[in-house]
N, CA, C and O atoms as a Tinker XYZ file with bonds, in Angstrom:
   308  protein
     1  N    -39.165000   22.802000  -57.608000    73     2
     2  CA   -40.085000   21.725000  -57.486000    64     1     3
     3  C    -41.179000   22.176000  -58.779000    63     2     4     5
     4  O    -41.364000   23.368000  -59.021000    81     3
     5  N    -41.845000   21.130000  -59.538000    73     3     6
     6  CA   -42.349000   21.213000  -60.432000    64     5     7
     7  C    -44.062000   20.883000  -59.710000    63     6     8     9
     8  O    -44.370000   19.930000  -58.995000    81     7
     9  N    -44.887000   21.927000  -60.149000    73     7    10
    10  CA   -46.162000   21.925000  -59.638000    64     9    11
    11  C    -47.046000   21.215000  -60.469000    63    10    12    13
    12  O    -47.309000   21.393000  -61.658000    81    11
    13  N    -47.495000   20.322000  -59.606000    73    11    14
    14  CA   -48.267000   18.938000  -60.370000    64    13    15
    15  C    -49.781000   19.429000  -59.985000    63    14    16    17
    16  O    -50.297000   19.097000  -58.918000    81    15
    17  N    -50.531000   20.354000  -61.076000    73    15    18
    18  CA   -51.772000   20.680000  -60.902000    64    17    19
    19  C    -52.648000   19.383000  -61.201000    63    18    20    21
    20  O    -53.732000   19.359000  -60.620000    81    19
    21  N    -52.381000   18.450000  -61.909000    73    19    22
    22  CA   -53.100000   17.574000  -62.415000    64    21    23
    23  C    -53.309000   16.448000  -60.920000    63    22    24    25
    24  O    -53.992000   15.434000  -61.065000    81    23
    25  N    -52.817000   16.684000  -59.876000    73    23    26
    26  CA   -52.833000   15.946000  -58.703000    64    25    27
    27  C    -53.920000   16.815000  -57.757000    63    26    28    29
    28  O    -54.577000   16.211000  -56.910000    81    27
    29  N    -54.048000   18.015000  -57.913000    73    27    30
    30  CA   -54.674000   18.751000  -56.792000    64    29    31
    31  C    -56.189000   17.632000  -56.554000    63    30    32    33
    32  O    -56.355000   17.107000  -55.453000    81    31
    33  N    -57.015000   17.425000  -57.506000    73    31    34
    34  CA   -58.265000   17.104000  -57.218000    64    33    35
    35  C    -58.062000   15.939000  -56.580000    63    34    36    37
    36  O    -59.132000   15.435000  -56.238000    81    35
    37  N    -56.902000   15.170000  -56.216000    73    35    38
    38  CA   -56.604000   14.008000  -55.361000    64    37    39
    39  C    -56.371000   14.116000  -53.959000    63    38    40    41
    40  O    -56.430000   13.157000  -53.190000    81    39
    41  N    -56.069000   15.457000  -53.584000    73    39    42
    42  CA   -55.259000   15.846000  -52.397000    64    41    43
    43  C    -56.925000   16.143000  -51.459000    63    42    44    45
    44  O    -57.866000   16.827000  -51.860000    81    43
    45  N    -56.842000   15.498000  -50.367000    73    43    46
    46  CA   -57.870000   15.627000  -49.074000    64    45    47
    47  C    -57.191000   16.773000  -47.847000    63    46    48    49
    48  O    -56.118000   17.333000  -47.622000    81    47
    49  N    -58.373000   16.704000  -47.345000    73    47    50
    50  CA   -58.334000   17.717000  -46.277000    64    49    51
    51  C    -57.399000   17.345000  -45.273000    63    50    52    53
    52  O    -56.809000   18.240000  -44.668000    81    51
    53  N    -57.198000   16.247000  -45.033000    73    51    54
    54  CA   -56.124000   15.926000  -44.195000    64    53    55
    55  C    -54.853000   15.766000  -44.807000    63    54    56    57
    56  O    -53.929000   15.665000  -44.000000    81    55
    57  N    -54.463000   15.701000  -46.342000    73    55    58
    58  CA   -53.200000   15.932000  -46.485000    64    57    59
    59  C    -52.859000   17.495000  -46.321000    63    58    60    61
    60  O    -51.712000   17.811000  -46.007000    81    59
    61  N    -53.574000   18.205000  -46.474000    73    59    62
    62  CA   -53.334000   19.737000  -46.605000    64    61    63
    63  C    -52.948000   19.981000  -44.800000    63    62    64    65
    64  O    -52.057000   20.708000  -44.362000    81    63
    65  N    -53.707000   19.316000  -44.164000    73    63    66
    66  CA   -53.640000   19.836000  -42.436000    64    65    67
    67  C    -52.478000   19.282000  -42.023000    63    66    68    69
    68  O    -51.912000   19.790000  -41.055000    81    67
    69  N    -51.766000   17.848000  -42.845000    73    67    70
    70  CA   -50.810000   17.383000  -42.538000    64    69    71
    71  C    -49.669000   18.127000  -42.860000    63    70    72    73
    72  O    -48.778000   18.190000  -42.012000    81    71
    73  N    -49.532000   18.711000  -43.951000    73    71    74
    74  CA   -48.736000   19.939000  -44.573000    64    73    75
    75  C    -48.460000   21.053000  -43.249000    63    74    76    77
    76  O    -47.501000   21.332000  -42.531000    81    75
    77  N    -49.604000   21.413000  -43.357000    73    75    78
    78  CA   -49.513000   22.912000  -42.396000    64    77    79
    79  C    -48.911000   22.617000  -41.114000    63    78    80    81
    80  O    -47.975000   23.222000  -40.593000    81    79
    81  N    -49.678000   21.421000  -40.570000    73    79    82
    82  CA   -48.842000   21.111000  -38.913000    64    81    83
    83  C    -47.475000   20.860000  -39.305000    63    82    84    85
    84  O    -46.623000   21.063000  -38.440000    81    83
    85  N    -47.113000   20.473000  -40.398000    73    83    86
    86  CA   -45.298000   20.189000  -40.331000    64    85    87
    87  C    -44.707000   21.475000  -40.017000    63    86    88    89
    88  O    -43.988000   21.500000  -39.018000    81    87
    89  N    -44.867000   22.547000  -40.671000    73    87    90
    90  CA   -44.810000   23.640000  -40.502000    64    89    91
    91  C    -44.974000   24.565000  -39.460000    63    90    92    93
    92  O    -44.341000   25.607000  -39.293000    81    91
    93  N    -45.910000   24.081000  -38.749000    73    91    94
    94  CA   -46.465000   24.707000  -37.430000    64    93    95
    95  C    -45.522000   25.303000  -36.214000    63    94    96    97
    96  O    -45.861000   26.197000  -35.437000    81    95
    97  N    -44.463000   24.715000  -36.227000    73    95    98
    98  CA   -43.176000   24.794000  -34.980000    64    97    99
    99  C    -42.341000   25.749000  -35.584000    63    98   100   101
   100  O    -41.285000   26.022000  -35.014000    81    99
   101  N    -42.655000   26.348000  -36.723000    73    99   102
   102  CA   -41.547000   27.599000  -36.944000    64   101   103
   103  C    -42.516000   28.674000  -36.978000    63   102   104   105
   104  O    -42.096000   29.683000  -37.543000    81   103
   105  N    -44.042000   28.754000  -36.397000    73   103   106
   106  CA   -44.598000   30.183000  -36.448000    64   105   107
   107  C    -44.455000   30.595000  -35.148000    63   106   108   109
   108  O    -44.829000   29.814000  -34.273000    81   107
   109  N    -43.908000   31.854000  -34.776000    73   107   110
   110  CA   -44.028000   32.522000  -33.752000    64   109   111
   111  C    -44.924000   33.688000  -33.635000    63   110   112   113
   112  O    -44.771000   34.666000  -34.366000    81   111
   113  N    -45.929000   33.617000  -32.673000    73   111   114
   114  CA   -46.889000   34.600000  -32.898000    64   113   115
   115  C    -46.383000   35.747000  -32.147000    63   114   116   117
   116  O    -45.751000   35.361000  -31.163000    81   115
   117  N    -46.435000   37.062000  -32.260000    73   115   118
   118  CA   -46.258000   38.500000  -31.929000    64   117   119
   119  C    -46.746000   38.319000  -30.635000    63   118   120   121
   120  O    -47.526000   37.399000  -30.392000    81   119
   121  N    -46.332000   39.177000  -29.696000    73   119   122
   122  CA   -46.774000   39.518000  -28.430000    64   121   123
   123  C    -48.375000   39.784000  -28.547000    63   122   124   125
   124  O    -49.138000   39.074000  -27.891000    81   123
   125  N    -48.777000   40.613000  -29.223000    73   123   126
   126  CA   -50.073000   41.290000  -29.641000    64   125   127
   127  C    -50.915000   40.415000  -30.536000    63   126   128   129
   128  O    -51.964000   40.904000  -30.956000    81   127
   129  N    -50.610000   39.253000  -30.862000    73   127   130
   130  CA   -51.174000   38.306000  -31.367000    64   129   131
   131  C    -52.786000   38.105000  -31.774000    63   130   132   133
   132  O    -53.373000   37.872000  -32.831000    81   131
   133  N    -53.176000   38.305000  -30.451000    73   131   134
   134  CA   -54.952000   38.473000  -30.145000    64   133   135
   135  C    -55.453000   39.818000  -30.760000    63   134   136   137
   136  O    -56.287000   39.771000  -31.664000    81   135
   137  N    -55.129000   40.635000  -30.450000    73   135   138
   138  CA   -55.182000   41.856000  -30.745000    64   137   139
   139  C    -54.980000   42.078000  -32.497000    63   138   140   141
   140  O    -55.895000   42.401000  -33.255000    81   139
   141  N    -53.742000   41.850000  -32.847000    73   139   142
   142  CA   -53.459000   42.223000  -34.257000    64   141   143
   143  C    -53.451000   41.054000  -35.425000    63   142   144   145
   144  O    -53.341000   41.394000  -36.603000    81   143
   145  N    -53.549000   39.913000  -35.121000    73   143   146
   146  CA   -53.489000   38.898000  -35.616000    64   145   147
   147  C    -52.240000   38.953000  -36.579000    63   146   148   149
   148  O    -52.452000   39.020000  -37.790000    81   147
   149  N    -51.047000   38.929000  -36.134000    73   147   150
   150  CA   -49.887000   39.362000  -36.834000    64   149   151
   151  C    -48.849000   38.384000  -36.280000    63   150   152   153
   152  O    -48.636000   38.615000  -35.089000    81   151
   153  N    -48.277000   37.565000  -36.672000    73   151   154
   154  CA   -47.193000   36.512000  -36.256000    64   153   155
   155  C    -46.033000   36.535000  -37.342000    63   154   156   157
   156  O    -46.101000   37.274000  -38.324000    81   155
   157  N    -45.111000   35.798000  -37.138000    73   155   158
   158  CA   -43.918000   35.742000  -37.982000    64   157   159
   159  C    -43.608000   33.990000  -38.331000    63   158   160   161
   160  O    -43.942000   33.008000  -37.668000    81   159
   161  N    -43.136000   34.041000  -39.134000    73   159   162
   162  CA   -42.436000   32.486000  -39.389000    64   161   163
   163  C    -40.911000   32.725000  -39.138000    63   162   164   165
   164  O    -40.483000   33.866000  -39.309000    81   163
   165  N    -40.172000   31.857000  -38.795000    73   163   166
   166  CA   -39.092000   31.724000  -38.525000    64   165   167
   167  C    -38.527000   31.104000  -39.567000    63   166   168   169
   168  O    -39.249000   30.249000  -40.079000    81   167
   169  N    -37.147000   31.301000  -40.196000    73   167   170
   170  CA   -36.306000   30.652000  -41.300000    64   169   171
   171  C    -36.578000   29.358000  -41.316000    63   170   172   173
   172  O    -37.033000   28.917000  -40.261000    81   171
   173  N    -36.426000   28.539000  -42.279000    73   171   174
   174  CA   -36.212000   27.005000  -42.468000    64   173   175
   175  C    -34.540000   26.796000  -42.096000    63   174   176   177
   176  O    -33.691000   27.653000  -42.341000    81   175
   177  N    -34.285000   25.584000  -41.509000    73   175   178
   178  CA   -33.037000   25.277000  -41.307000    64   177   179
   179  C    -32.787000   24.198000  -42.359000    63   178   180   181
   180  O    -33.694000   23.827000  -43.104000    81   179
   181  N    -31.284000   23.589000  -42.426000    73   179   182
   182  CA   -31.254000   22.867000  -43.510000    64   181   183
   183  C    -31.732000   21.733000  -42.810000    63   182   184   185
   184  O    -32.170000   20.985000  -43.684000    81   183
   185  N    -31.920000   21.072000  -41.422000    73   183   186
   186  CA   -32.917000   20.079000  -41.380000    64   185   187
   187  C    -34.536000   20.203000  -41.923000    63   186   188   189
   188  O    -34.999000   19.414000  -42.746000    81   187
   189  N    -35.144000   21.077000  -41.456000    73   187   190
   190  CA   -36.337000   21.551000  -41.748000    64   189   191
   191  C    -36.676000   21.446000  -43.536000    63   190   192   193
   192  O    -37.703000   20.974000  -44.025000    81   191
   193  N    -35.460000   22.047000  -44.321000    73   191   194
   194  CA   -35.727000   22.148000  -45.637000    64   193   195
   195  C    -35.505000   20.598000  -46.220000    63   194   196   197
   196  O    -36.192000   20.350000  -47.211000    81   195
   197  N    -34.677000   19.563000  -45.763000    73   195   198
   198  CA   -34.452000   18.374000  -45.962000    64   197   199
   199  C    -35.753000   17.606000  -45.728000    63   198   200   201
   200  O    -36.385000   17.058000  -46.631000    81   199
   201  N    -36.117000   17.615000  -44.369000    73   199   202
   202  CA   -37.294000   16.940000  -43.763000    64   201   203
   203  C    -38.607000   17.556000  -45.075000    63   202   204   205
   204  O    -39.331000   16.735000  -45.638000    81   203
   205  N    -38.680000   18.719000  -45.304000    73   203   206
   206  CA   -39.711000   19.124000  -45.839000    64   205   207
   207  C    -40.050000   18.378000  -47.592000    63   206   208   209
   208  O    -41.093000   17.991000  -48.118000    81   207
   209  N    -38.824000   18.429000  -48.007000    73   207   210
   210  CA   -38.583000   17.629000  -49.136000    64   209   211
   211  C    -38.954000   16.398000  -49.136000    63   210   212   213
   212  O    -39.645000   15.958000  -50.054000    81   211
   213  N    -38.485000   15.507000  -47.924000    73   211   214
   214  CA   -38.929000   14.297000  -47.970000    64   213   215
   215  C    -40.312000   13.778000  -47.998000    63   214   216   217
   216  O    -40.803000   12.782000  -48.530000    81   215
   217  N    -40.925000   14.974000  -47.094000    73   215   218
   218  CA   -42.317000   14.706000  -46.511000    64   217   219
   219  C    -43.377000   15.469000  -48.005000    63   218   220   221
   220  O    -44.599000   15.319000  -47.976000    81   219
   221  N    -42.797000   16.128000  -49.019000    73   219   222
   222  CA   -43.465000   16.328000  -50.313000    64   221   223
   223  C    -43.156000   15.265000  -51.027000    63   222   224   225
   224  O    -44.125000   14.719000  -51.556000    81   223
   225  N    -42.149000   14.804000  -51.211000    73   223   226
   226  CA   -41.962000   13.697000  -52.121000    64   225   227
   227  C    -42.935000   12.486000  -51.925000    63   226   228   229
   228  O    -43.447000   11.935000  -52.900000    81   227
   229  N    -43.246000   11.972000  -50.272000    73   227   230
   230  CA   -43.975000   11.175000  -50.264000    64   229   231
   231  C    -45.392000   11.123000  -50.383000    63   230   232   233
   232  O    -46.099000   10.132000  -50.563000    81   231
   233  N    -45.819000   12.708000  -50.217000    73   231   234
   234  CA   -47.312000   13.219000  -50.455000    64   233   235
   235  C    -47.513000   13.142000  -51.752000    63   234   236   237
   236  O    -48.596000   12.676000  -52.104000    81   235
   237  N    -46.603000   13.544000  -52.730000    73   235   238
   238  CA   -46.733000   13.497000  -54.103000    64   237   239
   239  C    -46.846000   11.939000  -54.650000    63   238   240   241
   240  O    -47.479000   11.746000  -55.688000    81   239
   241  N    -46.329000   10.999000  -54.062000    73   239   242
   242  CA   -46.248000    9.598000  -54.232000    64   241   243
   243  C    -47.359000    8.979000  -53.665000    63   242   244   245
   244  O    -47.431000    7.841000  -54.129000    81   243
   245  N    -48.177000    9.182000  -52.948000    73   243   246
   246  CA   -49.418000    8.962000  -52.272000    64   245   247
   247  C    -50.289000    9.473000  -52.969000    63   246   248   249
   248  O    -51.106000    8.684000  -53.444000    81   247
   249  N    -50.455000   10.982000  -53.301000    73   247   250
   250  CA   -51.348000   11.539000  -54.278000    64   249   251
   251  C    -51.493000   10.757000  -55.817000    63   250   252   253
   252  O    -52.501000   10.751000  -56.523000    81   251
   253  N    -50.436000   10.235000  -56.047000    73   251   254
   254  CA   -50.232000    9.745000  -57.238000    64   253   255
   255  C    -50.905000    8.218000  -57.533000    63   254   256   257
   256  O    -51.402000    7.858000  -58.600000    81   255
   257  N    -50.785000    7.445000  -56.325000    73   255   258
   258  CA   -51.203000    6.016000  -55.849000    64   257   259
   259  C    -52.729000    6.407000  -56.310000    63   258   260   261
   260  O    -53.209000    5.997000  -57.367000    81   259
   261  N    -53.544000    7.386000  -55.239000    73   259   262
   262  CA   -54.749000    7.756000  -55.393000    64   261   263
   263  C    -55.333000    8.102000  -56.870000    63   262   264   265
   264  O    -56.433000    7.676000  -57.224000    81   263
   265  N    -54.642000    8.779000  -57.571000    73   263   266
   266  CA   -55.122000    9.056000  -58.490000    64   265   267
   267  C    -54.957000    7.944000  -59.935000    63   266   268   269
   268  O    -55.596000    8.147000  -60.968000    81   267
   269  N    -54.174000    6.997000  -59.797000    73   267   270
   270  CA   -54.067000    5.905000  -60.342000    64   269   271
   271  C    -55.370000    4.541000  -59.997000    63   270   272   273
   272  O    -55.879000    3.736000  -60.778000    81   271
   273  N    -55.566000    4.737000  -58.599000    73   271   274
   274  CA   -56.625000    3.887000  -58.264000    64   273   275
   275  C    -57.741000    4.379000  -59.191000    63   274   276   277
   276  O    -58.201000    3.562000  -59.988000    81   275
   277  N    -58.305000    5.832000  -59.169000    73   275   278
   278  CA   -59.140000    6.370000  -59.528000    64   277   279
   279  C    -59.433000    6.143000  -61.282000    63   278   280   281
   280  O    -60.494000    6.105000  -61.905000    81   279
   281  N    -58.462000    6.058000  -61.591000    73   279   282
   282  CA   -58.578000    5.338000  -63.004000    64   281   283
   283  C    -58.985000    6.809000  -63.996000    63   282   284   285
   284  O    -59.782000    6.648000  -64.921000    81   283
   285  N    -58.509000    7.941000  -63.790000    73   283   286
   286  CA   -59.046000    9.186000  -64.649000    64   285   287
   287  C    -57.792000    9.361000  -65.497000    63   286   288   289
   288  O    -56.588000    9.408000  -65.245000    81   287
   289  N    -58.690000    9.455000  -66.828000    73   287   290
   290  CA   -57.459000    9.948000  -67.867000    64   289   291
   291  C    -56.665000   10.940000  -67.700000    63   290   292   293
   292  O    -56.871000   11.879000  -66.931000    81   291
   293  N    -55.789000   10.805000  -68.349000    73   291   294
   294  CA   -54.878000   12.152000  -68.535000    64   293   295
   295  C    -53.946000   12.296000  -67.098000    63   294   296   297
   296  O    -53.402000   13.370000  -66.843000    81   295
   297  N    -53.812000   11.074000  -66.156000    73   295   298
   298  CA   -52.833000   11.418000  -65.116000    64   297   299
   299  C    -51.614000   10.346000  -65.517000    63   298   300   301
   300  O    -51.598000    9.128000  -65.691000    81   299
   301  N    -50.668000   11.330000  -65.573000    73   299   302
   302  CA   -49.475000   10.411000  -66.113000    64   301   303
   303  C    -48.844000    8.881000  -64.841000    63   302   304   305
   304  O    -48.832000    8.834000  -63.611000    81   303
   305  N    -48.587000    8.280000  -65.466000    73   303   306
   306  CA   -48.018000    7.010000  -64.747000    64   305   307
   307  C    -46.607000    7.070000  -64.527000    63   306   308
   308  O    -46.029000    6.136000  -63.971000    81   307
């Protein structure tokens, strides 16, 4: 996936929170999480990978629309 730095200024906290929550089901805290702060992330399944790709594409389109609305120069159309 190509990193789109030109779109970073158009991301909102809600966008970032939605992406974090989409992967939250994969996080498995260790038994001593409250003491160590350590947990693990389970591997992605094929379904998770496909879902993540679709969500990323939708997020990119949403942020591109925001960027086009703002009328900032240098944003590819």
